[in-house]
C-alpha positions as CSV (number, residue, x, y, z in Angstrom):
1,M,-10.8,9.0,26.3
2,D,-14.3,7.6,25.5
3,T,-14.9,3.9,25.4
4,I,-15.6,2.9,21.9
5,F,-17.3,-0.1,20.3
6,A,-17.9,-1.4,16.8
7,L,-18.6,-4.5,14.7
8,A,-15.1,-5.8,13.8
9,T,-16.3,-8.3,11.2
10,A,-18.0,-7.7,7.9
11,R,-21.7,-6.6,8.0
12,G,-24.4,-9.0,7.1
13,K,-25.3,-12.6,8.0
14,S,-22.4,-14.7,8.9
15,G,-21.5,-17.7,11.1
16,V,-19.7,-15.5,13.8
17,A,-19.6,-11.8,14.3
18,V,-17.1,-10.0,16.6
19,I,-17.9,-6.8,18.4
20,R,-14.8,-5.0,19.8
21,I,-15.0,-2.6,22.8
22,S,-11.9,-0.5,23.7
23,G,-11.3,2.1,26.3
24,P,-11.1,2.8,30.1
25,D,-14.6,1.5,30.6
26,A,-14.5,-1.5,28.2
27,K,-14.5,-4.2,30.9
28,S,-17.2,-2.5,33.1
29,A,-19.4,-2.0,30.0
30,A,-19.1,-5.6,29.0
31,A,-19.8,-6.7,32.6
32,K,-23.2,-5.0,32.4
33,L,-24.1,-7.3,29.5
34,C,-22.3,-10.5,30.8
35,G,-19.7,-11.8,33.1
36,L,-16.0,-11.6,32.2
37,P,-13.7,-14.6,32.0
38,D,-11.5,-15.4,34.9
39,A,-8.3,-14.1,33.3
40,P,-7.1,-12.1,30.3
41,R,-6.9,-13.7,26.8
42,K,-9.1,-16.6,28.1
43,A,-12.3,-17.1,26.1
44,E,-15.4,-18.3,28.0
45,L,-19.0,-18.8,27.0
46,R,-21.3,-16.1,28.5
47,T,-25.0,-15.2,28.2
48,L,-25.5,-11.5,27.1
49,R,-28.5,-9.8,28.8
50,H,-29.9,-6.3,28.6
51,E,-32.8,-5.1,30.7
52,G,-33.5,-8.7,31.7
53,E,-33.7,-10.0,28.1
54,V,-31.3,-12.5,26.8
55,L,-29.6,-11.2,23.6
56,D,-27.3,-14.1,22.7
57,E,-24.9,-16.7,23.9
58,A,-21.3,-15.5,23.1
59,L,-17.7,-16.3,23.6
60,V,-16.1,-13.4,25.6
61,L,-12.5,-12.5,26.1
62,Y,-10.6,-9.5,27.2
63,F,-7.1,-7.9,26.9
64,D,-5.7,-5.7,29.7
65,S,-3.9,-2.5,28.9
66,P,-1.2,-2.1,27.4
67,Q,-1.2,-5.6,26.1
68,S,-3.8,-5.1,23.4
69,F,-4.1,-3.9,19.8
70,T,-5.0,-0.3,20.9
71,G,-2.9,-0.3,24.0
72,E,-6.2,0.2,26.0
73,D,-8.4,-2.4,27.8
74,I,-10.2,-4.3,25.1
75,V,-13.1,-6.7,25.3
76,E,-14.3,-8.9,22.3
77,L,-17.8,-10.4,22.1
78,H,-17.9,-13.3,19.6
79,L,-21.6,-13.5,18.7
80,H,-23.7,-15.6,16.4
81,G,-23.6,-13.7,13.1
82,A,-27.4,-12.9,12.7
83,V,-28.1,-9.3,11.7
84,A,-30.7,-9.1,14.5
85,V,-28.3,-10.3,17.2
86,I,-25.6,-7.9,16.1
87,S,-28.1,-4.9,16.1
88,S,-29.4,-5.7,19.5
89,V,-26.0,-6.0,21.1
90,L,-24.8,-2.7,19.5
91,A,-28.0,-1.0,20.6
92,A,-27.4,-2.2,24.2
93,L,-23.8,-1.0,24.2
94,S,-24.9,2.5,22.9
95,E,-27.2,2.8,26.0
96,I,-24.3,2.3,28.4
97,P,-23.0,5.8,29.7
98,G,-19.5,6.6,28.4
99,C,-19.7,4.2,25.4
100,R,-20.1,5.3,21.9
101,Q,-19.9,3.9,18.4
102,A,-16.3,4.1,17.0
103,E,-15.5,6.2,13.9
104,A,-13.8,4.9,10.9
105,G,-10.2,3.7,11.8
106,E,-10.5,4.8,15.4
107,F,-9.2,1.6,16.8
108,T,-6.1,1.8,14.7
109,R,-5.7,5.5,15.4
110,R,-5.6,4.8,19.1
111,A,-3.0,2.1,18.4
112,L,-0.9,4.8,16.8
113,E,-1.4,7.3,19.6
114,N,-0.6,4.7,22.2
115,E,2.6,3.8,20.2
116,K,1.5,0.2,19.5
117,L,2.0,1.1,15.7
118,D,4.0,3.7,13.8
119,L,2.3,5.5,10.9
120,A,4.1,3.4,8.3
121,Q,2.6,0.3,10.1
122,V,-0.8,1.8,10.0
123,E,-0.5,2.3,6.2
124,G,0.7,-1.3,5.9
125,L,-2.3,-2.5,7.8
126,S,-4.5,-0.5,5.5
127,D,-2.9,-2.2,2.5
128,L,-3.2,-5.6,4.1
129,I,-6.9,-5.1,4.4
130,E,-7.1,-4.1,0.8
131,A,-4.7,-6.8,-0.5
132,E,-6.1,-8.8,-3.5
133,T,-2.9,-10.6,-4.6
134,E,-0.1,-12.6,-2.9
135,A,2.5,-9.9,-3.8
136,Q,0.3,-7.2,-2.2
137,R,-0.2,-9.3,0.9
138,K,3.6,-10.0,1.3
139,Q,4.4,-6.4,0.8
140,A,1.8,-5.1,3.3
141,M,3.0,-7.7,5.9
142,R,6.6,-6.5,5.6
143,V,5.5,-3.0,6.3
144,L,3.0,-4.0,9.1
145,S,5.8,-5.9,10.8
146,G,7.7,-2.7,11.4
147,A,10.6,-3.3,8.9
148,L,10.4,0.3,7.6
149,G,10.2,1.7,11.1
150,E,13.4,-0.3,12.0
151,K,15.2,1.2,9.0
152,V,14.1,4.7,9.9
153,E,15.3,4.1,13.5
154,E,18.7,3.0,12.2
155,W,19.0,6.1,10.0
156,R,17.8,8.3,12.8
157,S,20.3,7.0,15.3
158,K,23.2,7.6,12.9
159,L,22.0,11.2,12.2
160,I,21.6,11.9,16.0
161,R,25.2,10.7,16.4
162,A,26.4,13.0,13.6
163,A,24.4,15.9,15.0
164,A,25.8,15.3,18.5
165,L,29.4,15.4,17.2
166,I,28.8,18.6,15.3
167,E,27.0,20.3,18.2
168,A,29.9,19.3,20.4
169,T,32.2,21.6,18.3
170,I,29.6,24.4,18.8
171,D,29.4,23.9,22.5
172,F,33.2,23.8,22.8
173,A,34.0,26.4,20.1
174,D,36.3,28.4,22.5
175,E,38.1,25.2,23.6
176,E,40.2,22.5,21.9
177,V,38.1,19.7,20.8
178,P,39.9,16.4,21.7
179,E,39.7,15.0,18.1
180,D,38.6,15.8,14.6
181,V,34.9,14.8,14.4
182,Y,34.4,15.8,10.7
183,P,35.5,12.6,9.1
184,E,33.1,10.5,11.2
185,V,30.3,13.0,10.6
186,G,31.0,12.8,6.8
187,N,30.9,9.0,6.9
188,L,27.7,8.9,8.8
189,L,26.0,11.3,6.4
190,D,27.2,9.5,3.4
191,D,26.1,6.1,4.8
192,V,22.5,7.3,5.6
193,R,22.2,9.2,2.3
194,T,23.3,6.1,0.2
195,S,20.8,3.9,2.1
196,L,18.0,6.4,1.6
197,E,18.6,6.8,-2.1
198,R,18.6,3.0,-2.5
199,E,15.3,2.7,-0.5
200,S,13.7,5.6,-2.3
201,A,14.5,4.1,-5.7
202,G,12.3,1.1,-4.8
203,T,9.3,3.2,-3.8
204,K,7.8,3.5,-7.2
205,M,7.9,-0.2,-7.8
206,A,6.4,-0.9,-4.4
207,E,3.6,1.6,-5.3
208,R,3.0,-0.5,-8.5
209,I,2.6,-3.7,-6.5
210,R,0.0,-1.9,-4.3
211,D,-1.8,-0.1,-7.0
212,G,-1.3,-2.5,-9.9
213,F,0.7,-2.7,-13.1
214,E,-0.7,-1.8,-16.5
215,V,0.0,-3.7,-19.7
216,A,-1.2,-2.2,-22.9
217,I,-2.2,-4.3,-25.9
218,V,-1.4,-2.2,-29.0
219,G,-1.3,-2.6,-32.8
220,P,-3.1,-1.7,-36.0
221,P,-6.9,-2.3,-36.4
222,N,-8.2,-5.8,-36.7
223,V,-5.0,-7.4,-35.6
224,G,-6.7,-9.2,-32.8
225,K,-6.2,-7.0,-29.7
226,S,-9.7,-7.4,-28.3
227,T,-9.8,-11.1,-29.0
228,L,-6.5,-11.5,-27.1
229,L,-7.9,-9.4,-24.1
230,N,-11.0,-11.7,-24.1
231,A,-8.7,-14.7,-24.1
232,F,-6.8,-13.4,-21.1
233,A,-10.0,-12.6,-19.2
234,G,-11.7,-15.8,-20.2
235,R,-14.9,-13.8,-21.1
236,E,-16.3,-11.3,-23.5
237,A,-14.7,-8.2,-22.0
238,A,-14.4,-6.4,-25.3
239,I,-16.5,-6.4,-28.5
240,T,-14.8,-8.1,-31.4
241,S,-15.7,-7.4,-35.0
242,D,-14.3,-7.7,-38.5
243,V,-15.0,-4.0,-38.9
244,A,-11.8,-1.9,-38.4
245,G,-12.0,0.7,-35.7
246,T,-14.5,-1.1,-33.4
247,T,-12.6,-0.2,-30.3
248,R,-12.8,3.5,-29.6
249,D,-12.1,3.7,-25.9
250,V,-9.6,1.9,-23.6
251,I,-11.1,-1.3,-22.2
252,E,-9.5,-2.5,-18.9
253,V,-9.4,-6.0,-17.4
254,R,-7.8,-6.5,-14.0
255,M,-6.2,-9.9,-13.3
256,D,-3.9,-11.6,-10.8
257,I,-0.8,-12.9,-12.8
258,S,2.0,-14.5,-10.8
259,G,0.6,-13.0,-7.6
260,L,0.8,-9.5,-9.1
261,P,-2.2,-7.1,-9.7
262,I,-2.2,-6.5,-13.5
263,T,-4.6,-4.4,-15.5
264,F,-4.7,-5.3,-19.3
265,L,-5.6,-2.4,-21.6
266,D,-7.3,-3.1,-25.0
267,T,-6.6,0.1,-27.0
268,A,-7.9,1.5,-30.3
269,G,-6.2,0.3,-33.5
270,L,-3.3,2.6,-34.4
271,R,-3.9,4.2,-37.8
272,E,-4.5,7.5,-39.6
273,T,-8.2,8.2,-39.8
274,E,-10.5,11.1,-40.6
275,D,-13.1,9.8,-38.1
276,K,-13.0,12.3,-35.3
277,I,-14.1,9.9,-32.7
278,E,-11.8,7.2,-33.8
279,S,-8.9,9.6,-33.9
280,L,-9.5,10.5,-30.3
281,G,-9.4,6.9,-29.4
282,V,-6.1,6.5,-31.3
283,E,-4.6,9.4,-29.4
284,L,-5.8,8.0,-26.1
285,A,-4.3,4.6,-27.0
286,K,-0.9,6.2,-27.7
287,R,-1.0,8.0,-24.3
288,R,-2.0,5.0,-22.3
289,A,0.6,2.8,-24.1
290,E,3.3,5.4,-23.2
291,L,2.3,5.3,-19.5
292,A,1.9,1.6,-19.3
293,D,4.5,-0.5,-17.5
294,L,4.7,-3.0,-20.4
295,R,3.3,-3.2,-23.9
296,I,2.2,-6.2,-25.9
297,I,2.7,-5.1,-29.5
298,L,0.7,-7.1,-32.0
299,L,1.8,-7.5,-35.7
300,E,-0.1,-8.8,-38.7
301,N,3.0,-10.7,-40.0
302,R,6.5,-11.5,-38.9
303,G,8.8,-8.7,-40.1
304,D,6.2,-5.9,-39.9
305,V,7.4,-2.7,-38.5
306,P,5.7,-1.9,-35.0
307,L,3.7,1.3,-35.1
308,I,5.2,2.3,-31.7
309,E,8.8,1.7,-30.6
310,A,9.3,-1.3,-28.3
311,E,10.9,-0.5,-25.0
312,D,12.9,-2.9,-22.7
313,G,10.7,-5.7,-21.6
314,D,7.9,-5.1,-24.2
315,M,6.6,-8.1,-26.2
316,V,6.4,-8.0,-30.0
317,V,4.2,-10.9,-31.1
318,V,2.2,-12.1,-34.1
319,G,-1.3,-13.5,-33.5
320,K,-3.9,-15.4,-35.5
321,A,-1.9,-18.7,-35.5
322,D,-5.0,-20.3,-37.1
323,M,-4.6,-18.0,-40.2
324,V,-0.9,-16.8,-40.2
325,R,2.2,-19.0,-40.4
326,D,4.9,-18.6,-37.8
327,A,2.6,-16.8,-35.4
328,D,3.1,-16.7,-31.7
329,F,-0.5,-17.5,-30.5
330,S,-4.1,-18.0,-31.5
331,A,-6.6,-16.1,-29.3
332,V,-9.4,-18.2,-30.9
333,S,-8.0,-21.6,-30.0
334,G,-6.0,-20.3,-27.0
335,D,-2.8,-21.8,-28.1
336,G,0.1,-19.7,-27.0
337,V,-2.0,-17.4,-24.8
338,G,-0.8,-18.9,-21.6
339,R,2.8,-18.5,-22.7
340,I,2.2,-14.8,-23.2
341,L,0.7,-14.5,-19.7
342,E,3.7,-16.4,-18.3
343,K,6.1,-14.0,-19.9
344,V,4.2,-10.9,-18.7
345,G,4.2,-12.4,-15.2
346,A,7.9,-13.2,-15.3
347,E,8.9,-9.7,-16.6
348,L,6.9,-7.8,-14.0
349,S,8.0,-10.2,-11.2
350,T,11.5,-9.4,-12.0
351,R,10.8,-5.7,-11.8
352,A,8.9,-6.2,-8.6
353,G,12.0,-7.7,-7.1
354,G,13.4,-4.2,-6.8
355,A,10.6,-2.9,-4.6
356,G,11.6,-1.3,-1.3
357,L,9.9,-1.1,2.1
358,S,8.5,2.3,1.4
359,I,5.1,1.9,-0.3
360,R,3.7,5.4,-0.8
361,A,4.4,8.7,-2.5
362,R,4.4,10.3,1.0
363,H,7.3,8.0,2.0
364,R,9.3,8.9,-1.1
365,S,8.7,12.6,-0.5
366,A,9.9,12.4,3.1
367,M,13.0,10.5,2.0
368,S,13.6,12.9,-0.8
369,D,13.6,15.8,1.7
370,A,16.0,14.0,4.0
371,I,18.4,13.2,1.1
372,S,18.3,16.9,0.0
373,S,19.1,18.0,3.6
374,L,22.0,15.5,3.9
375,A,23.4,16.6,0.5
376,S,23.4,20.2,1.7
377,A,25.1,19.1,5.0
378,N,27.7,17.2,3.1
379,N,28.4,20.1,0.8
380,Q,28.7,22.5,3.7
381,L,31.0,20.2,5.5
382,A,33.3,19.9,2.5
383,V,33.4,23.6,1.7
384,S,32.9,25.4,5.0
385,P,33.2,23.0,8.0
386,E,33.6,25.9,10.4
387,L,29.9,26.8,9.7
388,T,28.8,24.1,12.2
389,E,25.4,25.7,13.0
390,L,24.3,25.4,9.4
391,I,25.5,21.8,9.1
392,A,23.7,20.9,12.4
393,E,20.5,22.5,11.2
394,E,20.6,20.5,8.0
395,I,21.1,17.3,9.9
396,R,18.2,18.2,12.2
397,T,16.0,18.9,9.2
398,A,16.8,15.5,7.8
399,I,15.9,13.9,11.1
400,R,12.5,15.7,11.1
401,S,11.8,14.4,7.7
402,L,12.5,10.8,8.8
403,D,10.3,11.4,11.9
404,S,7.4,12.4,9.7
405,L,7.8,9.2,7.7
406,V,6.8,7.1,10.8
407,G,4.5,9.6,12.3
408,R,6.5,11.2,15.1
409,V,6.1,14.8,13.8
410,D,4.2,16.8,11.2
411,V,1.7,14.3,10.1
412,E,-1.6,15.7,11.3
413,D,-2.6,16.8,7.8
414,V,-2.4,13.2,6.5
415,L,-4.0,11.3,9.4
416,D,-7.6,12.0,8.5
417,E,-7.0,10.9,4.9
418,I,-5.3,7.6,6.0
419,F,-7.8,6.6,8.6
420,S,-10.9,7.4,6.5
421,S,-9.9,4.4,4.3
422,F,-10.5,2.0,7.3
423,C,-13.7,0.4,8.1
424,I,-15.6,1.3,11.3
425,G,-14.5,-1.7,13.2
426,K,-10.8,-1.2,12.5
């Protein structure tokens, strides 16, 4: 494989910049610019030179294959973070035969190909790089640590055992099998299927932690929805006015609440109107409210009937405490606003507690396919256990679905999409 190099830290001026070199010629390429440390994983100060010109003073360290991130020889150059220094070193490396600039995600892709990471861990690493909140960081770290891969290996080993037992009856069809294997096979299939269903049920919530929850603020016109959104955001995110129908579109504000990424939606006031533009806004408000994870339903007065039906976890509140008796909050003074945010955070944190290790729709699809195959195998085992070839094939299909989850088979079509989200130096 080619030896690749790239800036591994953010572009622009910084205190320190790291250039990473990986591949069979990584150490010889770095040696042309500077001397290497005496031993792996030992950083030493070296002077970088190219064609007799001093480029920089840098800390240099290397990692021997396979004890590195990519599984290949890796050299890291820790430079001063000046743009000119970085450019000069990258230019010097590009002139060394056999070295080329890395493509987006190529370091991580080599880690996958060299079995340093499985595909689920690669996705966890991508999510860790993009993490904005504590919940996102924790979830990404769980996946990056290999926890999902360990579960898949557990499921896979049980299915391999079940397949081996079934195939033994095929191999010895004309002979007496020493014991009845079908009860053990049935128990193994039931065990894996139950565990898969439990894990699959938590995928949607894990996706919400990664992508963010949505909380819609709904109610009639002039009830204070935009003022409440501004109070949440601490800025003028939405225009407020005494004129009913000011909000026509959905205004979004993304926040970190209790470590969760939450987008609050300010929607058009719900009412019957002959204004075509406003009516479109009302319909959009209803659709977004239906799709939201939680709704804050504002009322003018205590006892008013909500214009949309509250679901479990929704909050029905009365605003304008500075004007209305027995109100829950005042967006103008800020009294009670913090309590609403705390309740939103508590409700969504409780839901987030049910998140599984699988974090993407691709994971859910692979597990769903495996569950379907195991259901077919179980049914066949109960109805016609003598059709062992069909049962064995269903088990093998389930194993292939699990293999695709961690990147063992049938994932070439998703690799380009996954690695395109990585930066060049990763």
